[in-house]
C-alpha positions in Angstrom: 45.9 16.6 28.7 43.4 17.2 26.1 42.5 20.9 24.8 38.9 21.8 25.9 38.5 23.6 22.7 39.5 20.3 20.6 37.2 18.2 23.1 34.2 20.7 22.2 34.8 20.5 18.5 35.1 16.6 18.6 32.0 16.3 20.7 30.2 18.7 18.3 31.2 16.6 15.4 30.1 13.5 17.2 26.8 14.8 18.1 26.1 16.1 14.5 27.1 12.6 13.2 24.7 11.0 15.8 22.0 13.2 14.8 22.3 12.2 11.1 22.2 8.5 12.1 19.0 6.6 11.5 18.9 3.5 13.5 17.5 0.4 12.0 16.1 -1.3 15.2 15.1 -0.4 18.6 18.3 -1.5 20.3 20.3 0.6 17.8 18.2 3.7 18.7 18.7 3.1 22.2 22.5 2.7 21.9 22.4 6.0 19.7 20.5 7.9 22.6 23.0 6.7 25.1 25.8 7.9 23.0 24.0 11.0 22.2 23.6 11.7 26.0 27.3 11.0 26.6 28.4 13.1 23.6 26.4 15.9 25.1 27.9 15.5 28.5 31.5 15.6 27.2 30.6 18.9 25.3 29.1 20.3 28.3 32.2 19.5 30.5 34.4 20.8 27.8 32.4 24.1 27.4 32.5 24.7 31.1 36.2 24.1 31.4 36.6 26.7 28.7 34.4 29.2 30.4 36.0 28.6 33.7 39.6 28.9 32.2 38.7 32.2 30.7 37.1 33.4 33.8 39.9 32.1 35.9 42.4 34.3 33.5 40.3 37.5 34.1 40.1 37.1 37.9 43.1 38.9 39.5 43.7 38.6 43.0 44.5 42.0 44.3 47.7 44.0 43.2 49.8 40.9 42.6 48.3 40.1 39.2 48.1 36.3 40.1 45.0 34.6 38.9 43.0 32.5 41.5 43.2 28.7 41.0 40.9 27.4 38.4 39.3 24.9 40.9 38.1 27.6 42.8 36.5 29.8 40.4 35.1 26.5 38.5 32.8 25.4 41.3 31.1 28.8 41.8 31.0 29.7 38.2 29.9 26.3 37.0 27.0 25.9 39.4 26.0 29.5 38.6 26.1 29.2 35.2 24.2 25.7 35.4 21.5 27.1 37.5 21.0 30.1 35.1 20.8 27.7 32.0 18.0 25.4 33.8 16.2 28.6 34.8 16.2 29.4 31.1 15.5 26.1 29.7 12.6 25.0 32.2 10.0 27.4 30.5 11.1 26.6 27.1 10.9 23.1 27.5 7.6 23.2 29.3 6.2 25.2 26.1 7.8 22.5 23.7 6.5 19.7 25.6 3.1 21.2 26.2 2.9 21.9 22.5 3.6 18.3 21.7 1.3 16.7 24.0 -1.7 19.3 24.1 -3.0 17.4 20.9 -2.5 13.9 22.3 -4.3 14.7 25.4 -7.1 16.3 23.4 -7.5 13.2 21.5 -7.6 10.9 24.7 -10.2 13.3 26.3 -12.4 13.0 23.1 -12.1 9.2 23.0 -13.0 8.9 26.6 -15.9 11.4 26.5 -17.2 9.6 23.2 -17.2 6.1 24.4 -15.5 6.0 27.7 -13.3 3.0 28.9 -16.1 1.0 30.2 -17.7 0.1 27.1 -14.2 -0.9 25.7 -13.7 -2.9 28.7 -16.9 -4.7 28.3 -16.3 -5.4 24.5 -12.8 -6.9 25.4 -14.4 -9.2 28.0 -16.9 -10.3 25.7 -14.5 -11.0 22.8 -12.2 -13.0 25.5 -15.4 -14.8 26.5 -16.1 -15.8 23.1 -12.8 -17.1 22.3 -12.9 -20.5 20.5 -10.6 -23.4 21.7 -10.6 -27.0 20.6 -10.6 -29.3 23.9 -9.9 -32.5 22.0 -12.4 -35.6 22.6 -15.3 -35.0 24.9 -14.9 -36.1 28.5 -17.5 -36.3 31.3 -14.9 -35.4 33.8 -13.9 -32.3 32.0 -15.4 -28.7 32.2 -16.1 -26.8 29.1 -16.5 -23.1 29.0 -18.6 -21.1 26.2 -16.9 -21.0 23.0 -15.1 -24.4 23.4 -15.0 -27.1 20.7 -14.9 -30.9 21.1 -15.3 -34.0 19.1 -17.8 -36.7 20.3 -18.4 -39.8 18.3 -17.1 -38.5 15.2 -18.9 -35.1 15.0 -17.5 -31.7 15.9 -19.5 -29.9 18.8 -19.6 -26.2 19.9 -20.2 -25.3 23.5 -23.0 -22.8 23.6 -22.9 -22.5 27.2 -20.4 -23.8 30.0 -21.0 -27.4 31.1 -19.6 -30.2 33.0 -20.8 -33.9 32.4 -23.3 -32.8 29.7 -23.0 -35.0 26.8 -23.0 -33.5 23.4 -26.1 -34.5 21.3 -28.1 -35.7 24.6 -30.7 -32.9 23.8 -29.1 -30.3 26.0 -29.0 -26.7 24.8 -25.4 -26.4 26.0 -23.9 -28.1 22.8 -24.5 -27.3 19.2 -23.6 -29.8 16.5 -20.8 -27.8 14.1 -19.7 -30.6 11.8 -21.7 -33.8 11.4 -20.1 -37.2 11.2 -19.8 -38.3 7.7 -18.4 -41.1 5.5 -15.5 -40.5 3.5 -15.7 -41.4 -0.1 -12.7 -43.1 -2.0 
């Protein structure tokens, strides 16, 4: 059985090494985080065992001088110690997390108040609506949305409006000539 003091030292060394490591990828960072979590769990277990063993040695059962079994002491002491640690950590963590997130929340609030999300959503919809796509050779049976390009009789046409069955160059405002048919010189 490993000595809890040795386990504690090894866990501390491993945690320090992991803290110095700089992952080169997202996957490596996730693996490092999992290893750190496991190292902290091992360290915490070793520390609890040391505290429990020391407490067990100090607790004497009446006049016989025999120590109570470690398992009996460990449950009560570990739970109590854990609860006290959490009680102390929660306000500390709330303060740290609050300090870290307050500027971000303020920036988000300022952005939403300045522009709001509705104008950004409308702008994004407009950009998506104007997206240009090449639809190939014009076909009478095909539906063309605004922003589409197609070729017809050797020219490139831009769909200014959505249309179905409207022939490019037939006098409709649905199509605009983008590149006129030309003659290649050799």
